[in-house]
N, C-alpha and C positions, 0 to 999 in steps of 0.2 A: 681457467676453465677446467673443471673436474671431469675426469673420465668415469663413466659408469661401467658396471660389470657387463661384459659382452660387447663393449664398444671397441672399434678398431683404433689402434694407436697410430697407425700409419697406413700408407697405401703401397701396394705392390705394383711395380711397373712391369707390365707384361709385354711391353714392346708395342710397336705400331701395328695397327690393324692391317691384315693382309687380305686382299680380295682374292678369292679362288673361284675360278670359273670351271664349268664342267669339262671343257676341252683340255684343260691343263693336266687332268689325270688320265686322259686317254693315251694309249700307246699307238705308235704308228703301225701301218699295215705290215711292214717288213718285220718289225719286232714281234708282232702278234704271230706271224707265220713261224718265226724262230721258236717262240714259246710252244706253239702247237707241235712243231716237229720234235722238239725236245721231249715233250710229254709222250708222244708216240714212241720215241726211241726207248724211253724209260719203261713204258708199258710192255713193249716187245721184249725187252731184257728181262722183265719180271715174269712174263709168261713163258719164256724159253727155259726157265729153271724148274726142276721138279719141286712140288710142294713139300714143306717140312711140317709135320704135325706138332702143335705146341704141347709142352709138358702140362700146362694148366691154363684155363681160361678164367680170368677174374673179372667180376662185374663191379664197377664203382661209379656211382652217380648216373646210372642208366647207360653207361658206356661199357663195352666189352674189350678187354685187353688180353692178348695172347702172351703167355709167359714161357720163355725158353731158358734152359740152363745147360751148362757144360758145353759140349761140342756143338749142340744145336744153336746155342747163343752165338758162338764164334761163326758158324756158317751163316746165320742170319745177318750178322754184322758185315761179313764179307759180301753178301748179296746186296745189301743196302749200299755199300761202297761201289759195287759194280754198277748198280742202277744209277747212282749219282754221277758216276763217271760217264755213263752213256748219255745221261740227260745234259750234263754240262760240257761234254766234249766238243760239240760244234760251236758253242757260244764263245769259247775262249780262243 
């Protein structure tokens, strides 16, 4: 039997079909409370710090990005680490 152009030479096994139900993706009430508390801690940490003005604002594809350089970039990185620590602190 000859194969024609564009015809599949074999089949790819993608594994057994898995049924997923809506309740499988839901998180428990306690887990949702933990996520909400972590979000609140992160926002409180973010609001407690004074704002830093960006060196430049760049628009790409309809989105705006703040650009920091030098000492401002180091401060922003430290702030993000502080916020991440506040957010993840109680979960671990």
